[in-house]
C-alpha positions in Angstrom: 22.3 1.4 1.0 21.0 -2.2 0.8 17.6 -1.2 2.4 17.1 1.4 -0.3 17.8 -1.2 -3.0 15.3 -3.5 -1.3 12.8 -0.7 -1.1 13.0 -0.1 -4.8 12.7 -3.9 -5.6 9.6 -4.3 -3.4 8.0 -1.1 -4.6 8.4 -2.4 -8.2 6.4 -5.4 -7.1 3.7 -3.1 -5.7 3.7 -1.1 -8.9 3.1 -4.4 -10.8 0.0 -4.9 -8.6 -1.1 -1.4 -9.4 -0.8 -2.1 -13.1 -2.9 -5.2 -12.6 -5.6 -3.0 -10.9 -5.4 -0.6 -13.8 -5.8 -3.3 -16.3 -8.9 -4.5 -14.4 -10.4 -1.0 -14.4 -9.6 -0.4 -10.8 -7.9 2.7 -9.4 -4.2 1.6 -9.8 -3.0 1.1 -6.3 -0.9 -1.9 -5.4 0.6 -3.3 -2.2 2.9 -6.0 -1.0 3.7 -7.1 2.5 7.2 -8.2 3.2 8.3 -10.2 6.2 11.9 -11.3 6.8 12.9 -10.2 3.3 10.1 -12.2 1.6 6.8 -11.2 0.0 4.0 -12.8 2.0 1.1 -11.0 0.4 0.3 -9.1 -2.8 -2.8 -7.1 -3.4 -4.4 -4.3 -5.5 -7.6 -2.4 -5.3 -10.8 -4.4 -5.8 -13.4 -1.9 -4.9 -15.1 -2.0 -8.3 -15.0 -5.8 -8.7 -16.3 -6.4 -5.2 -18.5 -3.3 -5.1 -16.9 -2.7 -1.7 -15.5 0.7 -0.7 -13.3 -1.0 1.9 -11.5 -3.2 -0.7 -8.4 -1.1 -0.9 -5.1 -2.6 -1.8 -3.8 -2.1 1.8 -6.8 -3.8 3.3 -6.5 -6.8 1.0 -2.8 -7.1 1.7 -3.3 -6.9 5.5 -5.9 -9.6 5.4 -3.7 -11.8 3.2 -0.6 -11.3 5.3 -2.5 -12.1 8.5 -3.7 -15.3 6.9 -0.1 -16.3 6.0 1.2 -15.5 9.5 -1.7 -17.0 11.3 -2.3 -14.0 13.4 -3.6 -10.4 13.3 -0.4 -8.6 14.1 2.2 -7.6 11.4 4.8 -6.4 13.9 7.7 -7.7 11.8 6.4 -6.7 8.5 6.7 -3.8 6.0 3.9 -2.7 3.7 4.9 -1.3 0.4 2.1 0.6 -1.3 2.1 2.8 -4.4 0.0 5.7 -3.0 -0.2 7.1 0.6 -2.8 5.2 2.5 -6.2 6.8 3.3 -7.3 7.2 7.0 -9.2 4.0 6.9 -6.2 2.0 5.8 -3.9 3.9 8.2 -6.2 2.9 11.0 -6.1 -0.7 9.9 -2.3 -0.6 9.7 -2.3 0.8 13.3 -4.5 -2.1 14.5 -2.2 -4.6 12.7 0.8 -2.9 14.3 2.8 -2.9 11.1 6.4 -2.2 11.7 7.1 -0.2 8.6 5.2 1.6 5.9 6.8 2.5 2.6 4.7 4.4 0.1 5.6 5.9 -3.3 3.5 9.0 -3.8 1.4 11.3 -1.6 -2.3 11.4 -1.9 -3.0 15.1 -1.6 -6.7 14.8 -1.3 -7.3 11.6 0.8 -4.0 10.6 2.3 -3.9 9.9 6.1 -1.2 12.6 6.7 -3.7 15.3 5.7 -5.8 14.4 8.8 -3.1 13.3 11.2 0.3 11.6 11.0 -0.6 9.9 14.3 -3.2 7.5 12.7 -0.5 4.9 12.4 0.8 2.8 15.3 3.4 4.8 17.4 6.1 2.3 16.6 5.5 2.3 12.8 8.2 3.9 10.8 7.4 5.6 7.5 9.4 6.0 4.3 7.9 7.9 1.4 8.9 8.8 -2.1 10.2 5.4 -3.3 9.5 5.4 -7.1 7.1 8.3 -6.5 7.2 9.5 -10.1 6.3 6.1 -11.5 3.3 5.7 -9.1 2.1 9.2 -9.7 2.3 8.8 -13.5 0.2 5.6 -13.3 -2.5 7.4 -11.4 -2.5 10.4 -13.8 -2.7 8.2 -16.8 -5.6 6.2 -15.3 -7.6 9.3 -14.4 -6.9 10.9 -17.7 -8.9 8.1 -19.4 -11.7 8.4 -16.9 -12.3 12.2 -17.4 
C-alpha cells in the first residue's frame, strides 16, 4: 500500500511538470526521476522551445538525473512519466538501466509497447495507469486547442 501512495504522490509531481509544458505551448508530458524516495530530476517536453525532436520529457529527465548521480546508469531509480514513453525514450531508458518505469496513460499511437515491450532493460519493472485519467484529460484538452 505505501508504494501505491508514493506512486500517486510522484505522479502528481510529473503532472505538475506536464502542466508547465502545456503552459509553455509544449505537448503536456512531464517526468520526474526518484532515487531513494527523493526526486532528483524534473523535466517536461521542450521540443518546441529547443526545436529538437529528441527533447522529450523522459530524455531531459534521464540527462538531469545522470548529472545528479554523476554516472550514466539509473539502476536504483524510478521514472514517473505522464504518458507512455515512445520507442526512442524506451531505448534511452534501457541504456540507462532504469529500475522502474511508472507511467500514467497509454500512448495508443506512438507508445513503445505498440512496437515491443522488450525495448526496456530486462530488469526494468513497469507500472501503468497511475493517475491515468488526469494525464489523458490534460492531453485531450491540449490537443483540442490545437485542432
